[in-house]
N, C-alpha and C positions, 0 to 999 in steps of 0.2 A: 563574739561567739553567741551572743544573745542568752537564751535560757538553758542552753545545753551545758551540762557540767563537764569539766575538763576530762574526768575519767570516762564519761560516756563518749566524748569526742574521740579520745585515743582508742577506745574500744572499737568505734566505728571505723577509724582510720586503719586499724590493723586487722579488720575483719577478714574472714575467708570470703573471697569473691565467688558467688555461686557460679557453677559450671555454665548454667544457662546464660548468665550475663557475659561470661568470657566468650561463649559461642556466638552470642548476639554481636559482640564487638568484631569477631572474625567475619561473620556474615556481613556486617555493616561495611567493612573494608571492601569486600567484593561488590556490594551494592554501590558504594561510592565510585568504584572503578567503572561499573556498567553505566552509571549515571553520567560520569565524565565523558565516556565514549559516545553515549547516545542520550543526551538530555531530554529527548522526546519521549522516552519510555516511562509509562506509568507503573505502579507497583505490580500489576498483574503480569505485564510483559517482563518486568524485572524478575519476578518469581519463576516464570517459565525459562528464562535464560539461566538463572541460578541452577536449576535442575539439569537442563540440557548441556550447557557449556561449562559449568563449574562443579557439577556433581554434588550440589547442595540441595537436599530435599526439605523444603519448608512450605507452610501453607500461606495463602494470600494475606491472612490477618497479621501474621507475624512480620511479613515483609512490610505491610502497611504501617505497623507500629514502629518498626525500625526507621522507615522513611520519614515518618512524622517526627520522631525523636531527633533525627539528623537534619531535619528540614529539607529533605530531598523531594522536589516536586517536578513533575513533568513540565516542560516549557511549552507544550503544545497550546496553540491558540486556535480555536475553531473558527472557520470562516467558510462560507459557501458563496461562490461568486455566480451562482446560477448556471444554467446549461446553455448549450449552443442555440443560437436563434434558428428558427425555421427558415428554409430556403424560400425566397420570394416567389419563384415560379417553379415549384416542384414538377419534374417530368414524370416521376413514378412514385407513388405512395404505396407502401406495403401495410398490411394489417398489423396490429400489435399481437402477433402470434405468441410471443413469449409470455405476455400477459402476467408479468411480475412473478413468474415461476422461476425463482432464482436458485435452482438446484439442478443437478444433472446426475445421471447414474454412471457416467463414464466420461473420460476425457474426449474432447473434440465432438461433443454432442451439442453444446450451446456456447457460442462465442458472443461476447459483447464488444462493441468498439466505439471509439470517440476520438476527438481531437481536443487538446488543451494548449494554452499558450503560457510562455514564460518570458519575463523581461530581463534585459541586462542594459547597463549604461556605460557609454564611453563619454566621460565628462558629463555634460548636461544632456547629451543625446540619448534618447531611448530607442532600444532595438527589441525585436521580438523573435523568439524561435517557437516552432510549433511541434508538439509531440502527438503522433498518431499511434494508437496501440490497440491490440486485441487481447481481451482477457477471457480465459476459459472458466466457465462456471463450475466445473467439477472440482478442479484443484486450485482455482484462483490464480493460475500461473499466467504471466504475460507471454502469450504465444509468439508475438512479433511486435516490433515497434520501429518507427522511422522518425527521425528528427530533421526538420528542414527550416529554412528561413521564410518560406511562403506556405500559407494555408491554401493549398490548391488540390485539384483532382489527383495529380501525380503523388502527392503525399499519402492520400488514402489508398489509391490503387496499388502503390508499391508495398504498403503495409500488408495488403492481402496477398500479393504475389509472394512475399516472404513467408507468410503463414502457410500458404498452400504448398510452397516448395518444401518447407520443413515438416509438413504433415500431409503427404500426397494422397493418403486414403481417407482424409477427413471430408465429411459432407454434413457439416453442422447446420443448425439453425443459427443465423447471424442477426443480431439485434443492434440497432443504432438509433440515434435521434433523427430528426428530419433535416439535418444540415444539407447544404446543396450538393456536396459530393455524393452523399448516400442516396439522394433522390434523383440522381442523373440516370438516364437510360443506359449509358455506357457501363456504369457500375452494376446496375441490375443484370445486364447481359453477362458481365464478368462473373457474377455470382452464379447465375444460371448455368453457365458453361462449366463451372466447377462443381455443380450438383449441390449448391448451397441454397437453403431456403431463407428468404429475406423477411425480417420483422422490424417494425419501427415503433418508436414511442409515439404516444398521442401528442397533440399540440401542447407545448409548454408543460409537459409532465416529466420533470427530471427524474422522478422516482421510478418511472418505467424503465430507466437504465441505471437503477440504483447502485449496484455493485461497481459499475464502471466509474460513476461519479465518486463513489466511495474510494476507489483506488487513487483518483486524482487528489482527493482530500488527504489521504494518508501520505502520499509522496510530498505534497506541498507543505503539510504541517510538519513533517519530520525533517525536511531538508531545504525548504525554500522560503516559507514565510519568516519574516524577521531578519532575512539576510539580504544584502545588496550585492548582486553580481556585477563586476565591472569589466568582464570580457566574455566573449562568446564561448571560448575554449573551456573555462572553468565551469560555466553553466552546463555545457553539454557533457563534460566529464561527470558532473554531479548526477545528471539524469541517468547516464549509462551505468555508473557505479551503483546508483540506488536500485535500478531495475534488477541488476545482478544480485544485490543484497536481498531484495524483496523475494526473488525467486528461490534463492538457495540458502538464506540464513535467517530470514525473518519468520519466527514461529507464529502460527495462527491457531488460536484455540478452536475456531470453528472447523479446522481441518484435523482436530485431535492432537493439538500441540505439535504439528509438523510444519515444514516449509512447503510451499507449493510444489517444488520439484520432488520432495520426498513423497508427498501424496500421489503425485503422478507416477513415480517409480513403483510405489507400492501397488498401484493398480496394474501397471504393466507386468510386474512379476507374478501377480495372481492370475492375470488373464491367460 
């Protein structure tokens, strides 16, 4: 017991535990639960979840203190694998009309799009699947997406057909990098026919398509990096489930602690 007298020790042992400490323990249990379900969440996102989904109103600092005390850390590792390479022989190059103005006043005003790849293994054999998606800059929702085994024109064209089908009155500005699908004349004609203005990143400037690259980063850090997928089925299920979760459950502070779909609905109700 060192230098503590017996009387002082028993006094401490039988002390009244402060309400604050009891409450912190209760909050810590919920935080442990959130962390177990989503180890990717840092203290800010845990705080937002506590308020929205568990009716516990606390500030960032308190959550951070509890996380440190319980040694709860986000498992996220940052990694950026660069952006798509430019097409070797582009048929059509659009101006960078978007010009890094990553905000919009309404849904379907500005869309960003890109393709990213994922790997899975059967034994020693490596396979790839490609995800093509369109992100709306107003509410950050994923408007449409397609997953295929080949990164080809059909992958990109079908993503647009889906987006236009579900938003028939949309005539957005559409921004992409200079990947070969986006610089093809067929794609340009497709956008023109739908009344969509085309915009493209400058050569080797990933930041020109920043929020789209950002979405790939979020998805991969939260569900893909550090895991090894051993069949196509579980990889595709992960991607589909994540996009559903991202659109309908994942709170974003830059949207006013709403999910993309809530932000979208809010606009539609007010319109």
